[in-house]
N, C-alpha and C positions, 0 to 999 in steps of 0.2 A: 692273247692269240698269239702272237706272237713267241717264238723262241726268245728264252732270256738270253743264250750265249749271241744273237745273231742280231744283226740289222731288221727292223721292223719289216714285216713282208707288206707288200703293195695292199692297200685297199682290196682293190679289185679282183687279185686273188686268192681273196680269200673265200670259199664255200659258204652261202647263207645254211645257215640250219635248220627246216622247218622243224616246228615239235615245243619250240620253246613258249613256255606261259609269256603268252601277249596283254591279257585281259585280268582284270580283278576278279577274283571268284571268294564271295561270302560264305561260301560252303564251308564249313569244319569239318575236316575231311580227318576220318578217324585213320592210325595208324594199323597198319597189317597186310597181309597176305591171303589172296583169295585164295590160291593154288593151294595153299598153307591148311586153311581151313576146310576147302572143300576134302584133303587129304583126310581130314581128321572126319568129316563127315562117312565117306568112304570106308574108313578102316573100322568105325560104330556099327555099320550097317553090316560088313561082312564077317565082325564076330558074331552079331546076332542072327546071325543066317548062316554061319559056318560056312562063309566061300571058301572053295579050293585053292588055295596057295597059288597053285601057277598061274589062275586065272585071277586073281590078287594082282602077282607080280606084275602080270599082262597091263592092267589097268591104271595101275599106279602111274606110269608114264604114256605119254601121247605119242602115235605111232612116228609122226611128224612133227619139226617146227621147222617151218620153213622162215629166213628172213630177210627182203630184198632193200637194198636202196638204188633211189631213183630219181636223177633230176627232173623237173618239170619248169618251164617258163613263166614265169608269172606275167600280169596285164602291163609291167612296166618295165620288161624287158631282161629281167633277171632271172638268174636260172636259182631255184631252192631245191636243198636235197632232202627227200623224205622217205623215211623209214617205214618199211610194212612188213606186215606180219600175215601168216597164216598157218595155223597150228591142227592137225589130224591128230585129234584124241584115236576113236577106233572105229573099223569099220566091217567086225562081225555080223551086223542083223544089213547092210546096206552102206548103201554111199557117204560120205562124211557130209553132216548139214549146220550150217552154224552162219550168225550172222557176220556184218563184218562192220566196226564198229570206226567212228574216225573221232578221234578227242584226244588232247594235250598231254592224257596222263596214261596213256595205254603201251601195255609196259607187257612185256614175255608170260611172265606166272600167271598173271591176269585172263589172259586170252588161252593160258591152259588149265586152267579154274572153269572157265565158261565154256571151253570144249569139251572139258568131260560133263558140264551140267547136260548139255546136250546129248550126251550119248545117253545119261541115263531117261533123261527126258522121252526122248523116241522109243528109247526099249520099255520105258512105262507103258506109254500108250500101246506099243504092239505095234510100231510105225516103222517098217523096213528102212533106217534112214540110221546113222551113224552119229559121232559127234565131229564138228568141227568149229574155229573162230578164226575171222581174221582182223585185223585194223589196220590203222596207218594212226602214228603219233605224232596231230597236229592239232590245232582250232578250227575246224572248220568256219567257225562266224568271222575268222577274220578271211576269207576269201571269197571274192566273187565267183557268180555260176562261172564263168569261162575257165577259171582259176580249176574250181572245183571238178568241172568236166576234165580239164586236163588232166589235175592229179588220179581221179580213177581210173579213164582211160591207161595211162601211165603203169598204175598200179596191177591194174589186169592184165597188161602185158607182160610185167614184169612174172607174172605168176606165172604164166604161162598153161604150158596143161596139167598145173598139180593143181588147177581146177578141171569141171569139165559135169555135163548132166547125168553121167552114170558113178561120178566116182568122187563128184567134191562138189557140191550144192549151196553157194552162198545164200545173205537173205540180208534183210537192213537190222540195220543196230542202233544204238543212240550216234547221232549225227549223223546219218544215213538214213534213206528214203527210197520211194517207189523210182524216183527220176535215177539214182544212183543207179538202183539195180539192172537200167536200161541202158544204161553207158557202158556197164559190164557186160550184159549182153551184146551190144551191137560190136564191143571191138572185140570180146570173143569171137563171134559171127566171122566176122574180118579177118584174125589171125591165126585164131586155133581152130575152128572147124567152119573155115573157109567155102568146104566141098560141101558140106552137108546143108549148112546156113539155118532156116527155118526149124530141121530136128533139131537143135541144141536149140532154142529157145529156155528147154528148161536146165538151163546151166545155171541161173538165178532165180531164184523166188521172191513174191514182194514185187513184181515190178505193177507196170500199170495198166490197169483193164484195157487199155489198146494196142498194147506189145505184151498182149500174152497172158497178161494179171488176173488172178481169180477176184469172182464180185466175195466179198467177206472179210480178204485178208487185212483189209485199213483193221478192222474191230476187230479182229478174231482172239489177239491176246487179250485186251478189256473184256470183249465178251465171254472169252471163256476164265478168266477172274471169275464174273459176276455169276458164271455157271456154279463156281463153286462157293461162292458166298452164299450161295441160294441155298443150295446142299448142306453147306455148315448149318444154317436158319433154323431147314427143316428138321436135322439131328436134335438140333438145341432149344426144339419148338418158339423161337426167335422171331417176332414179326420184322420184316424189314421195313414197313410202311410204319412212318415217324422214327426210325431212327439216325442216326448221328454219323457220321464218319469223316477222316481225313485221310489226306492224299499228300506224299512227297512223292515231288517230280510230274510235275503235269505234261510230258511228253505222250507221244502214243498213247501207250499205257493208261497212265495216271485220268487221260480227259478222258479218253473212250469207255475206262469203268465208272467214271463220276455222273461222263451221262448217262449211263445205261440204268445206274444207281439211284439217283435224282429222279429216272421215269418211273422205279418202282417205290417213289416215297421216299426218299432216303435224303436225308439234308448234308451237303459238305459245308463243317463249318472252319475246316485248315487245310489251307495249302504251304506249297513250299517247293524251291527249287535251287540253282546253281545262285541266286541271286539275292534271294531272300523267302521271307515267312508273312504269309497272312493270316486273319481270322475272321469271324464275324458269327458271332451263336445264332443268327436270324438266319442264316443261311445266306450263299453265294450261288448264283447263276453258273454251274457248269461250262453251256454253248457259250455266254457272254467271255466268261474266264476264259474260254479256248482260243475265241477269236482275238482279244486281248494277245495272248500267247503269237498265236500266230502273227499279228502285225508287231510288236515288241522285240519277242522270243525270250520274253520271260514274265512270269505272274507280276514281278515288281511293279507298281504305279498301278495296279487296276483300283478301280475306285469301290468295288463293291465291297470292300475288307480296311481291316486298320492294319498296318505294319507290326510286326510281333518278331522276337528273337528266336532261335532254331529250339531255345533251353524255353522256354515260352510255348513252342509248338508242340515235344514232344510233351509237354506239361495237360496239353488239351484234353477236356473230357468230350468223351466219343464212346460210340459201339465200337466202329470199324477203325483200324488203322490201316492204309495202304501205303508201305513203304514202297515207291516203282520210280525210283532213282538211279544213281549207283549201287555197285555194290558195298558192301560192310560200314553201311551208314549205322546201325543199330547196334550198338553197343553197353555198355553194363551201365552206365549214366543215364540211357536212353531207355534201357530196359524198365529201369526202377523209375522212370519219370512217368511213363504209360499210363494210362486213365482208359483202357479198353478192354473188350469182353474176347478180341479177338487181333490178331496180327497176319494180315493176308499179304504174302507176298509175290506183289508182282514184280517188282526188279529182281535179278540174278543176286544170289547168295547177300542181299542185305542185311542179313542179321548173324553177329558172332556166338560159336557155342558158346562161349562165357552167359552172352546175356539172352538165349534162348533156355537156359536152367532158371535163370533169376524170374522169366517170364513163366516157366513153367512152373515155379515156389509159388508165385503171385497167384497158379489158376488162369492166363491169361492163354487162350487157342491159339499154335501157330498154323495156319494152311501153306505146306512148305513152296519155294518156289517150282520145283522141278514139276510140281503137280500144277500151279496157281497160272502159273506163264507160261505151258504149255500149248495152249491155244492157237499161237502162232504159229509153232509145229506142225500141226495138225492140218492148218490147212496153207501151209506150204506145201506138206504132202497133196492137199488137194489140188492145190496151183499144178506141180508136179506132176500128177494123174493126168490132167486135164491135157497139159501139153504134149504129153507122153501120146496120149490118144486122140491127139486133133479135136477137142471136144471142147464146150463153154457150159458149166452149170450154171443154173439161174442162183437168184441169192438165197432163196428159197431152201433150196437140197443143200448147199453150202452149208447154212446155218441148222439145219437140222441135224446134218450129220456132226458137226460142231457139240452140239449141244448132245446128242446121246453117248460120242465119246467122251467127253468131258465128266458128265454125269455117273459113265460104268467107274471110268477109271477111278473117281473120288468115292464111290462105293467101294472099289475093290480095296482101295487104300484104307477106307475107313473098316473094314472086313479083319484086316489083316493087323490093324494095329490093336481092335479090341481081342482080337484072335491071341496076339502075339505080344501084349501087353508091351508094346512098342511106342513112341511119339510116330506121327504122321510121315515127318522127313523119312525117319528110319522104314520105317513102314511102305514109303516108295522107292527107298533106294533098291529093299528087297525083291520087290516085283520086279524092278528092274534090270538089276543085279540075275536073280536068277533065272531071265531071260535069256541074257548073256552069258552066261553059265552053260546051259544049255546047248546054244550055239557052240561054244569050244568044245563041251564034251562029246558030241558028234561029229563035227570036222573036225578034232584033234591040230595040232601044230606043225604045220611044214616046217621043214621036210619030215 
């Protein structure tokens, strides 16, 4: 780190930089750029629907890209410098909306792609939100709870009025949870929204129930995924009872989807995450596996299955494959290896366009991410509404609303795909883009 032409700098004066990889990750990451993949998908849908060129130009880049660098004191007294981001893609339909990700591989282009996906999800469901995404480049597993709280609060302070209950509403994502959201809410209340306090609870969603969260939010994304699977099964006259499935990524989305599918009679035969992959043709208990992951942080070491390679995992025979880990995990080799009837995208952007083409050629259905994992933004909207109205909806009401919305939107995507002879992803994009285009046509561009 010292300049080559000068004396070494004393170690005490060199700032420590957070976010450098410090843990071994056995995941084989494919090279790629999520923003470029998303841009290609947008281009495909725009051509299929003749999207006005001015709207296409606006949507091709986010409105705002915010980068903040902030110091945080560690438990041992050292100070680390963290890099945080907030990308605000579009807000023509409502406040920016999207998660905050804590991960050592966070990049600006990744967040640009994820923010755009949030714009499409909200528009697809006709939810009055736009799209945003944020994150901090570091490994949360390497920090204590006290350090995570200070990192979160300092990041929130650095963002300042760039977030707000009617402007930009964050939510949990990879590496964050309900507790993270409560820290953000409390910091915002005491710094930016001090004069309004409880009126600004809706600055974030995905909070704990005690601090203004909604019943059904924790299970929402996994439950929404299963609603899409059941609709697909009905259309294909496929019986889920007795079916098999595999899950890549056993966090919130993957674990809840597995638990709900198991309750419907499906069997989990393969699972994997950042530390490794497991298989058991007789089936694994998703509840016990979830408990194991809660205690250890990974599926690794679970005794109810044998260890396999990543390549073997993608070659497992099953009916349903659920990629619910990070983006861009399914490439050409994976698409050729898969032995399933349908790929249900629980993760954001898990499939390369080249891989998607191979899956289509092989007759494997793809249920796209902006439809499948949008249950989270739907219930986030319900939480935001409850906070805004000072209401508390019971679990049954939330679940009924979610099921109605997911199945209605799935039907619209299916019908449009059949009508225009396009794939489900393109159909989902077209529905969202048409709503955004109408808003621009009616409002115009200021000045």
